[in-house]
N, C-alpha and C positions, 0 to 999 in steps of 0.2 A: 495541473491541481493534484492529479493522481501520483506525480514522481512525488510529491512532498511528503506523502505519508510513509513511515518509517515503524519500526515494531514497536521504537518508545513514544511515538504518535507526536514528536515534535520535530520531524522532519531532519534529526541531527544523524550524522552518521552511525550507525549500529555495529557492533563485534559480529553481529550474524547476518551478512549480507543475502545469506540463501532465505534466512525466514525474512528480512525485507522483501524479497522478489514476491514470496509466497503471500505477505500481506498485500503489497500493491496490487497483485493479483486478485485478490479478494476483494479489495475495494474497486477493482476495475470492473468486476463481475456485478457487483453490486449497483456500480454505476449506471453500467448497461443496463441492468433489469429494471432500475427505477425511473430510466428515460426512456424506454420504452413504451 
């Protein structure tokens, strides 16, 4: 599910993949902190 999150929030390819990666890592970090 995390992989579908993008900078634009709709799962569409973004023109800034580096920023997308940062957003995915942020969501992953939030997911880990909320599930533990």
